[in-house]
C-alpha positions in Angstrom: 7.2 11.2 -12.9 3.7 9.8 -12.6 2.2 5.8 -13.8 0.4 6.9 -16.9 3.8 8.6 -18.1 6.3 5.9 -17.0 3.2 3.4 -19.2 4.0 5.8 -22.0 7.8 5.3 -22.1 7.7 1.9 -21.7 5.3 1.6 -25.1 8.1 3.7 -26.6 10.3 1.5 -26.0 8.2 -1.2 -27.2 7.7 0.8 -30.2 11.3 1.3 -31.1 12.2 -2.7 -30.2 9.6 -4.2 -31.4 11.2 -7.8 -31.7 12.5 -7.9 -27.8 10.4 -5.9 -25.7 6.2 -6.7 -24.9 4.5 -3.7 -22.5 4.2 -4.4 -19.1 1.9 -2.0 -17.1 2.5 -0.3 -13.8 -1.0 0.4 -12.2 -1.7 3.3 -10.2 -2.3 1.9 -7.1 -3.1 4.1 -3.8 -3.0 2.6 -0.2 -6.5 2.6 0.6 -8.4 2.7 -2.2 -10.4 0.4 -4.6 -8.1 -1.5 -7.3 -10.7 -0.6 -9.5 -9.1 3.2 -9.4 -6.6 0.6 -11.8 -9.1 -0.2 -14.5 -8.7 2.8 -16.7 -4.9 2.1 -16.6 -5.2 -1.2 -17.6 -7.4 -0.7 -20.4 -5.6 2.2 -21.8 -2.3 -0.3 -21.0 -3.7 -3.5 -23.2 -6.0 -2.5 -25.3 -5.0 0.9 -26.6 -0.9 0.5 -26.3 -0.6 -3.4 -27.1 0.4 -4.4 -23.2 0.7 -7.9 -22.5 0.5 -7.8 -18.7 0.2 -5.8 -15.8 2.5 -5.4 -12.5 0.7 -5.7 -8.9 2.3 -4.4 -6.1 1.0 -6.0 -3.1 1.4 -3.4 -0.7 0.7 -0.5 -2.3 0.8 1.6 1.4 5.2 0.3 1.6 5.1 -1.2 4.8 2.1 0.0 6.3 0.4 -3.2 6.6 -2.7 -1.8 6.2 -3.6 -3.2 2.1 -5.0 -6.6 2.8 -3.1 -10.0 1.5 -3.9 -10.9 -1.9 -6.2 -13.9 -0.8 -8.7 -10.9 0.2 -11.6 -9.9 -1.7 -10.5 -6.6 -2.2 -8.4 -8.0 -4.8 -11.1 -9.4 -6.3 -11.9 -7.1 -8.8 -8.4 -7.1 -10.2 -8.3 -11.0 -10.7 -11.8 -10.5 -12.3 -10.2 -8.1 -14.9 -7.5 -10.0 -15.4 -9.5 -13.2 -16.4 -11.4 -10.9 -18.6 -8.9 -9.6 -20.7 -6.7 -13.1 -20.5 -3.6 -11.0 -19.2 -1.2 -12.0 -16.3 0.1 -10.1 -13.3 3.7 -10.1 -11.9 3.4 -9.8 -8.7 6.4 -7.1 -7.5 6.3 -4.7 -4.2 7.7 -1.5 -4.9 9.1 0.7 -2.1 9.4 0.8 1.7 8.9 3.0 4.2 8.9 1.0 7.0 12.0 1.3 9.1 12.3 -2.1 10.1 12.9 -3.2 6.4 15.4 -2.8 3.8 14.3 -2.2 0.3 15.7 -5.5 -1.0 14.5 -7.1 2.1 10.8 -5.8 1.4 10.4 -7.1 -2.0 10.8 -10.8 -0.4 9.2 -10.2 2.7 5.7 -9.1 0.5 6.4 -11.2 -2.0 6.2 -14.2 0.2 3.2 -12.5 2.4 0.9 -13.1 -0.9 2.5 -16.4 -2.3 1.7 -18.0 1.5 -1.5 -15.7 1.3 -2.4 -17.4 -2.1 -1.8 -20.6 -1.3 -3.8 -21.1 1.9 -6.7 -19.3 -0.2 -9.5 -20.8 -2.8 -8.5 -18.2 -5.2 -7.1 -19.9 -7.7 -10.6 -22.3 -7.4 -12.1 -19.0 -7.5 -10.9 -17.5 -11.0 -9.1 -21.4 -12.4 -7.6 -19.2 -15.4 -6.2 -16.4 -13.3 -1.6 -16.2 -14.0 -0.1 -15.4 -11.3 3.7 -14.8 -11.7 5.9 -13.6 -8.7 8.8 -11.6 -8.8 12.3 -12.9 -7.6 11.9 -17.0 -7.5 8.7 -16.6 -4.6 11.1 -15.0 -2.1 11.7 -16.9 0.3 8.5 -19.4 0.1 11.0 -22.3 -2.0 13.7 -22.3 -0.1 11.2 -22.8 3.3 9.6 -25.6 1.3 10.0 -28.0 3.7 8.3 -25.9 7.1 5.2 -25.8 4.9 4.7 -29.0 3.3 4.9 -30.5 6.9 1.9 -28.3 8.0 -0.3 -29.4 4.8 0.4 -33.0 5.5 -1.0 -32.2 9.1 -4.1 -31.2 7.8 -4.8 -33.5 4.9 -4.9 -30.7 2.3 -3.1 -30.8 -1.3 0.6 -30.7 -1.6 2.5 -27.5 -1.0 4.1 -28.1 -4.2 0.6 -28.7 -6.1 -0.6 -25.6 -4.7 3.0 -23.6 -5.7 2.3 -25.0 -9.7 -1.0 -22.4 -9.7 1.7 -20.0 -10.0 4.4 -19.0 -11.9 8.6 -17.4 -10.6 10.7 -15.5 -12.3 14.4 -16.2 -12.7 15.8 -12.9 -10.7 17.8 -15.1 -8.0 21.1 -14.0 -8.6 23.2 -17.4 -8.0 22.5 -20.6 -10.2 22.0 -22.9 -6.4 18.8 -20.6 -5.1 18.0 -21.3 -9.8 18.4 -25.3 -9.3 16.5 -25.6 -6.0 13.8 -22.9 -7.5 13.3 -25.6 -10.5 13.4 -28.2 -8.2 10.8 -27.2 -6.2 8.5 -25.4 -8.7 9.4 -27.6 -11.6 10.7 -25.8 -14.7 7.8 -24.9 -16.7 6.3 -22.6 -13.8 9.2 -20.7 -14.4 10.0 -17.5 -16.5 13.1 -15.8 -17.6 13.5 -12.9 -15.5 16.9 -10.7 -15.6 17.5 -7.0 -13.4 21.3 -5.2 -14.1 22.5 -8.6 -15.7 
């Protein structure tokens, strides 16, 4: 099923349960194509279907390492579009064709790469109203906080915690201990409830 059909199915679910659901659009991303190729579907979903956000795959090549990190100017047209429409983006990898990684491990890898690239970049200076939500509690990043904070201290930069608080994180972590650490590291005000197969 193509992404357009999936988005239509999401729209139908929202129409049937408007008090329960809001639509977040999947994007027709292809490795090697400019992100502007997704704009027609973003406009359709936000303006015509009433969706409230988009889902961004930071690795449309599914483990081929050909797509630039989310700090790269490759992504800037998408960020401009999101700011213009005032919609958030949920950062979540998709499938994985790399035989070295399992399906779930690929999510952790790509979401960690996205977070680290973003906090070490000028993206949030260039787009101060950009709203990005990282799936699965920021992947491995909050749990390696001490390592990243030590580097920040050595370089005299803002604290790693301040950088992390420029993003939001969902709570799909599967255990209480991880959730407690996430809340402590990024603050509950930067966490959004998320669930899958609860």
